[in-house]
C-alpha positions in Angstrom: -7.1 21.9 18.1 -7.1 21.9 14.3 -3.7 20.1 14.4 -5.3 17.5 16.8 -8.1 17.0 14.3 -5.6 16.5 11.5 -3.6 14.0 13.6 -6.8 12.1 14.4 -7.8 11.9 10.7 -4.3 10.6 9.9 -4.5 8.1 12.7 -7.9 6.9 11.5 -6.7 6.6 7.9 -3.6 4.7 9.1 -5.8 2.3 11.0 -7.9 1.6 7.9 -4.8 1.1 5.8 -3.5 -1.3 8.4 -6.8 -3.2 8.3 -6.4 -3.6 4.5 -2.8 -4.8 4.7 -3.7 -7.3 7.4 -6.7 -8.6 5.5 -6.1 -12.1 4.3 -8.3 -11.6 1.2 -6.2 -8.5 0.2 -3.0 -10.4 0.9 -4.1 -13.3 -1.2 -5.3 -11.1 -4.1 -2.1 -9.1 -4.0 0.0 -12.3 -4.1 -2.0 -13.9 -6.9 -1.8 -10.9 -9.1 1.8 -10.3 -8.4 2.7 -13.9 -9.3 0.4 -13.8 -12.4 1.9 -10.6 -13.8 5.5 -11.7 -13.2 4.8 -15.2 -14.8 3.1 -13.6 -17.8 6.0 -11.2 -18.1 8.5 -14.0 -18.0 6.5 -16.1 -20.5 6.0 -13.2 -23.0 8.2 -13.6 -26.1 10.9 -11.0 -26.4 9.4 -9.6 -29.7 6.2 -8.6 -27.8 7.7 -5.5 -26.4 4.5 -3.6 -25.8 3.0 -6.5 -23.8 6.2 -7.0 -21.8 6.2 -3.3 -21.0 2.5 -3.4 -19.9 3.1 -6.4 -17.6 6.3 -4.8 -16.2 4.3 -1.6 -15.4 1.5 -3.7 -13.9 3.9 -5.3 -11.4 5.2 -1.9 -10.4 1.8 -0.3 -10.1 0.7 -3.2 -7.9 3.7 -2.5 -5.7 2.9 1.2 -5.7 -0.5 0.5 -4.3 1.0 -1.6 -1.5 3.7 1.0 -0.7 1.0 3.7 -0.6 -1.0 1.8 1.9 2.1 1.2 4.0 2.9 4.9 3.9 -0.6 5.8 5.1 -0.3 3.2 7.9 3.0 4.6 9.0 1.8 8.2 8.9 -1.2 7.1 11.1 1.1 5.4 13.6 3.3 8.5 13.8 0.1 10.7 14.3 -1.0 8.4 17.1 2.4 8.7 18.8 2.3 12.5 18.5 -1.2 12.6 19.9 -0.1 10.4 22.8 3.0 12.6 23.4 0.8 15.8 23.4 -1.7 14.3 25.8 1.1 13.7 28.4 1.9 17.5 28.5 
């Protein structure tokens, strides 16, 4: 039963992550920030190494956030499948 509780928690977290990823406001904000950071990075003069590095890292951190939400969503889907499979037996 403790395992079932853990699976249900993962399923709920996955559902919430999916809601965020499907949210048009999140999608718009993510897209705007990604484009803004990349354009600023491209426009930064080569001699501004620290600023270029900061923008480069910003692009990657933004992607890390998205990837983490996708991972939680995937884990939740797998937990849901496992709960479904266990309920059949």
